[in-house]
DRENLUMGU-516054 format. One record per residue (C-alpha): x, z, y. Coordinates in steps of 0.25 Angstrom, whole numbers. Example, Ala and Ser with C-alpha at 12.3 -4.5 7.8 and 13.67 -1.06 7.14 Angstrom:
+-------+-------+-------+
:    px :    pz :    py :
+-------+-------+-------+
:    49 :    31 :   -18 :
:    55 :    29 :    -4 :
+-------+-------+-------+
END
This chain:
+-------+-------+-------+
:    px :    pz :    py :
+-------+-------+-------+
:   -60 :    61 :    71 :
:   -63 :    56 :    85 :
:   -73 :    44 :    84 :
:   -67 :    37 :    96 :
:   -53 :    37 :    91 :
:   -58 :    33 :    77 :
:   -65 :    21 :    84 :
:   -53 :    17 :    92 :
:   -44 :    17 :    80 :
:   -54 :     9 :    72 :
:   -55 :    -1 :    84 :
:   -40 :    -2 :    84 :
:   -39 :    -5 :    69 :
:   -50 :   -16 :    70 :
:   -44 :   -22 :    82 :
:   -31 :   -23 :    74 :
:   -38 :   -30 :    63 :
:   -45 :   -40 :    72 :
:   -33 :   -44 :    80 :
:   -23 :   -45 :    69 :
:   -32 :   -50 :    58 :
:   -46 :   -55 :    60 :
:   -44 :   -62 :    72 :
:   -31 :   -69 :    68 :
:   -32 :   -72 :    53 :
:   -41 :   -84 :    55 :
:   -30 :   -90 :    63 :
:   -21 :   -90 :    51 :
:   -30 :   -98 :    42 :
:   -24 :  -112 :    39 :
:   -34 :  -123 :    42 :
:   -30 :  -131 :    31 :
:   -29 :  -121 :    19 :
:   -39 :  -111 :    26 :
:   -30 :  -100 :    21 :
:   -21 :   -90 :    28 :
:    -7 :   -93 :    24 :
:     2 :   -80 :    28 :
:    16 :   -81 :    31 :
:    22 :   -73 :    19 :
:    36 :   -67 :    23 :
:    43 :   -63 :    10 :
:    55 :   -57 :    17 :
:    50 :   -52 :    31 :
:    49 :   -37 :    29 :
:    61 :   -28 :    28 :
:    56 :   -21 :    15 :
:    55 :   -34 :     8 :
:    40 :   -35 :     7 :
:    33 :   -48 :    10 :
:    25 :   -49 :    23 :
:    13 :   -58 :    27 :
:    13 :   -64 :    41 :
:     4 :   -74 :    48 :
:    -6 :   -66 :    46 :
:     1 :   -53 :    42 :
:    -9 :   -50 :    31 :
:    -1 :   -38 :    25 :
:    -4 :   -30 :    38 :
:   -19 :   -31 :    35 :
:   -24 :   -17 :    32 :
:   -29 :   -17 :    18 :
:   -34 :    -2 :    17 :
:   -42 :    -2 :    30 :
:   -56 :    -7 :    27 :
:   -56 :   -17 :    39 :
:   -43 :   -23 :    35 :
:   -48 :   -24 :    21 :
:   -60 :   -32 :    27 :
:   -50 :   -42 :    33 :
:   -43 :   -44 :    20 :
:   -56 :   -46 :    13 :
:   -58 :   -59 :    22 :
:   -47 :   -66 :    14 :
:   -56 :   -74 :     4 :
:   -52 :   -82 :    -8 :
:   -57 :   -96 :    -8 :
:   -69 :  -100 :   -17 :
:   -65 :  -100 :   -32 :
:   -53 :   -91 :   -29 :
:   -51 :   -76 :   -29 :
:   -39 :   -67 :   -25 :
:   -31 :   -59 :   -35 :
:   -26 :   -47 :   -27 :
:   -16 :   -37 :   -33 :
:    -9 :   -25 :   -27 :
:     2 :   -16 :   -31 :
:    -5 :    -3 :   -31 :
:     2 :     8 :   -23 :
:    16 :     1 :   -25 :
:    23 :     8 :   -14 :
:    19 :    21 :   -19 :
:    24 :    18 :   -32 :
:    37 :    13 :   -27 :
:    38 :    26 :   -19 :
:    35 :    34 :   -31 :
:    46 :    28 :   -39 :
:    57 :    25 :   -29 :
:    56 :    38 :   -22 :
:    54 :    46 :   -34 :
:    41 :    52 :   -30 :
:    37 :    60 :   -43 :
:    22 :    63 :   -39 :
:    19 :    49 :   -35 :
:    26 :    44 :   -47 :
:    19 :    53 :   -57 :
:     5 :    49 :   -51 :
:     8 :    35 :   -52 :
:    13 :    36 :   -67 :
:     1 :    44 :   -70 :
:    -8 :    34 :   -65 :
:   -13 :    43 :   -54 :
:   -19 :    37 :   -40 :
:    -9 :    41 :   -29 :
:   -20 :    40 :   -18 :
:   -28 :    50 :   -26 :
:   -16 :    59 :   -29 :
:   -13 :    59 :   -14 :
:   -27 :    61 :   -10 :
:   -29 :    73 :   -20 :
:   -17 :    80 :   -13 :
:   -22 :    77 :     1 :
:   -36 :    80 :    -2 :
:   -32 :    94 :    -7 :
:   -21 :    96 :     3 :
:   -11 :    99 :    -8 :
:     4 :    99 :    -4 :
:     9 :    98 :   -18 :
:    15 :    88 :   -28 :
:    12 :    97 :   -40 :
:     4 :    89 :   -50 :
:    -3 :   102 :   -55 :
:    -9 :   103 :   -42 :
:   -11 :    88 :   -39 :
:   -17 :    84 :   -53 :
:   -30 :    91 :   -52 :
:   -32 :    87 :   -38 :
:   -30 :    72 :   -41 :
:   -39 :    73 :   -53 :
:   -50 :    79 :   -45 :
:   -49 :    68 :   -34 :
:   -49 :    57 :   -44 :
:   -62 :    63 :   -50 :
:   -68 :    63 :   -36 :
:   -64 :    49 :   -33 :
:   -70 :    44 :   -46 :
:   -83 :    52 :   -43 :
:   -83 :    43 :   -30 :
:   -81 :    55 :   -21 :
:   -80 :    49 :    -7 :
:   -70 :    61 :    -2 :
:   -61 :    59 :   -14 :
:   -60 :    44 :   -12 :
:   -58 :    46 :     3 :
:   -46 :    56 :    -1 :
:   -40 :    45 :    -9 :
:   -41 :    34 :     2 :
:   -36 :    44 :    12 :
:   -23 :    46 :     4 :
:   -19 :    32 :     4 :
:   -12 :    33 :    18 :
:    -4 :    44 :    13 :
:     1 :    37 :     1 :
:     4 :    24 :     8 :
:    10 :    30 :    21 :
:    17 :    43 :    18 :
:    27 :    37 :     8 :
:    33 :    29 :    19 :
:    36 :    41 :    27 :
:    25 :    41 :    37 :
:    24 :    52 :    47 :
:    11 :    59 :    50 :
:     8 :    50 :    62 :
:    11 :    37 :    54 :
:     3 :    42 :    42 :
:    -9 :    45 :    51 :
:    -8 :    30 :    57 :
:    -7 :    24 :    43 :
:   -19 :    32 :    38 :
:   -27 :    27 :    50 :
:   -22 :    12 :    51 :
:   -23 :     9 :    36 :
:   -34 :    18 :    31 :
:   -42 :    22 :    43 :
:   -40 :    37 :    42 :
:   -39 :    46 :    54 :
:   -30 :    58 :    52 :
:   -25 :    69 :    61 :
:   -10 :    71 :    62 :
:   -12 :    85 :    55 :
:   -20 :    78 :    44 :
:    -9 :    67 :    42 :
:     2 :    78 :    42 :
:    -6 :    85 :    31 :
:    -8 :    73 :    22 :
:     6 :    69 :    24 :
:    11 :    82 :    19 :
:     2 :    82 :     7 :
:     7 :    68 :     3 :
:    22 :    72 :     4 :
:    19 :    85 :    -4 :
:    12 :    76 :   -15 :
:    23 :    66 :   -15 :
:    36 :    74 :   -12 :
:    46 :    63 :   -17 :
:    41 :    54 :    -6 :
:    45 :    64 :     5 :
:    58 :    67 :    -2 :
:    62 :    52 :    -1 :
:    57 :    51 :    14 :
:    67 :    63 :    17 :
:    78 :    57 :     9 :
:    77 :    44 :    17 :
:    76 :    51 :    30 :
:    88 :    59 :    27 :
:    96 :    47 :    23 :
:    93 :    40 :    36 :
:    97 :    52 :    44 :
:   111 :    52 :    38 :
:   113 :    37 :    34 :
:   105 :    30 :    45 :
:   103 :    18 :    37 :
:    99 :    19 :    22 :
:    97 :     9 :    11 :
:    84 :     9 :     3 :
:    82 :     1 :    -9 :
:    69 :    -5 :   -16 :
:    67 :    -4 :   -31 :
:    70 :   -19 :   -31 :
:    84 :   -16 :   -26 :
:    83 :   -21 :   -11 :
:    90 :   -12 :    -1 :
:    87 :   -10 :    13 :
:    95 :    -2 :    24 :
:    85 :     6 :    32 :
:    87 :    14 :    45 :
:    73 :    19 :    47 :
:    65 :    30 :    38 :
:    52 :    22 :    36 :
:    60 :     9 :    34 :
:    68 :    16 :    23 :
:    55 :    21 :    16 :
:    48 :     8 :    17 :
:    60 :    -1 :    12 :
:    61 :     3 :    -3 :
:    46 :     5 :    -5 :
:    40 :    -7 :     2 :
:    52 :   -15 :    -2 :
:    50 :   -12 :   -17 :
:    35 :   -15 :   -15 :
:    39 :   -29 :    -9 :
:    48 :   -32 :   -21 :
:    37 :   -29 :   -31 :
:    27 :   -38 :   -24 :
:    37 :   -49 :   -23 :
:    41 :   -48 :   -37 :
:    26 :   -49 :   -41 :
:    24 :   -61 :   -33 :
:    37 :   -67 :   -40 :
:    31 :   -64 :   -53 :
:    18 :   -71 :   -49 :
:    25 :   -83 :   -43 :
:    16 :   -95 :   -42 :
:     8 :   -91 :   -54 :
:    -3 :   -86 :   -44 :
:    -7 :   -90 :   -30 :
:    -2 :   -79 :   -22 :
:    -8 :   -79 :    -8 :
:    -4 :   -66 :    -2 :
:     5 :   -54 :    -4 :
:     3 :   -42 :     5 :
:    11 :   -29 :     3 :
:     8 :   -26 :   -12 :
:    -3 :   -35 :   -14 :
:    -4 :   -49 :   -19 :
:   -16 :   -59 :   -18 :
:   -17 :   -71 :   -27 :
:   -28 :   -82 :   -25 :
:   -33 :   -88 :   -38 :
:   -45 :   -95 :   -44 :
:   -56 :   -86 :   -48 :
:   -55 :   -89 :   -62 :
:   -40 :   -86 :   -62 :
:   -39 :   -74 :   -52 :
:   -40 :   -63 :   -62 :
:   -28 :   -69 :   -70 :
:   -21 :   -70 :   -56 :
:   -24 :   -55 :   -53 :
:   -19 :   -51 :   -67 :
:    -6 :   -59 :   -66 :
:    -4 :   -53 :   -52 :
:    -6 :   -39 :   -56 :
:     3 :   -41 :   -68 :
:    14 :   -47 :   -59 :
:    13 :   -35 :   -49 :
:    14 :   -25 :   -60 :
:    26 :   -32 :   -66 :
:    33 :   -32 :   -52 :
:    30 :   -18 :   -50 :
:    36 :   -13 :   -63 :
:    49 :   -21 :   -60 :
:    51 :   -11 :   -49 :
:    44 :     2 :   -52 :
:    48 :     8 :   -66 :
:    43 :    22 :   -64 :
:    29 :    21 :   -58 :
:    18 :    12 :   -63 :
:    14 :    -1 :   -55 :
:    -1 :    -3 :   -53 :
:    -7 :   -16 :   -47 :
:   -22 :   -17 :   -41 :
:   -28 :   -31 :   -42 :
:   -41 :   -37 :   -39 :
:   -48 :   -51 :   -38 :
:   -56 :   -53 :   -26 :
:   -61 :   -65 :   -17 :
:   -55 :   -58 :    -5 :
:   -42 :   -50 :    -1 :
:   -45 :   -36 :    -5 :
:   -36 :   -25 :    -9 :
:   -33 :   -25 :   -24 :
:   -33 :   -10 :   -25 :
+-------+-------+-------+
END
């Protein structure tokens, strides 16, 4: 709540964006094509996900409003538009299925919004996974969001760092850092600890898997984890073991989708779970439908217990699909 601290943190975030992106991106523009041609490293990461370098666009913050403004500076040329598609909450879907998290799986199968479910538990400070308790709270929050209640919308937005950070075993300090770095939220250690405890009570299967991984590492020192695609990796570290099978499977799905698309569309960028295609304005809706279909097909080849959802949008600049 200290305005001086908040100002320093804001300055630090803006300085990073300026020094890493706004001052450097123009240097990567090819003078002949007038495009930025990234270096796509298909096998660079240990998890198997692709990486984008020179410039590292996959590191650009998408959820932060200032980072989103930089993304929006990437424009399609006249007569063209971007088709942008994203595998919706794919890592949470993989966690739910692979780690057998029943509450998360039930919510996804029933078509519920995980961010709203998490927000309902956090907002009401409910330490429970009982659907008789959670159901009415979820319905009430959905109704408030649909009524354009600002507090309800903020509650859902504030639940995102919990869903995207705690699944990978973040402790309180790291959880608070993720909330600030990616979402601009300032929480005290006590607030972070309370939110973390509520989240783990809501999704007990995740914590159970974390404990099993920790126990195996203490005994075996090196353990083997496997993606849904069958790739194995031997891990020595706790975070490494939690990341490998989830992010590895996500990487398999997006690469499979790119393989399905092949040369049928002009793929210009792949960042994490997001694909961008550049197409003529009169063909871009077809391109988006094709891309969304390919992403769903790829996801269903790996995930058989929880549904796969894809968000898509046509735009003249690089914005988030969902």
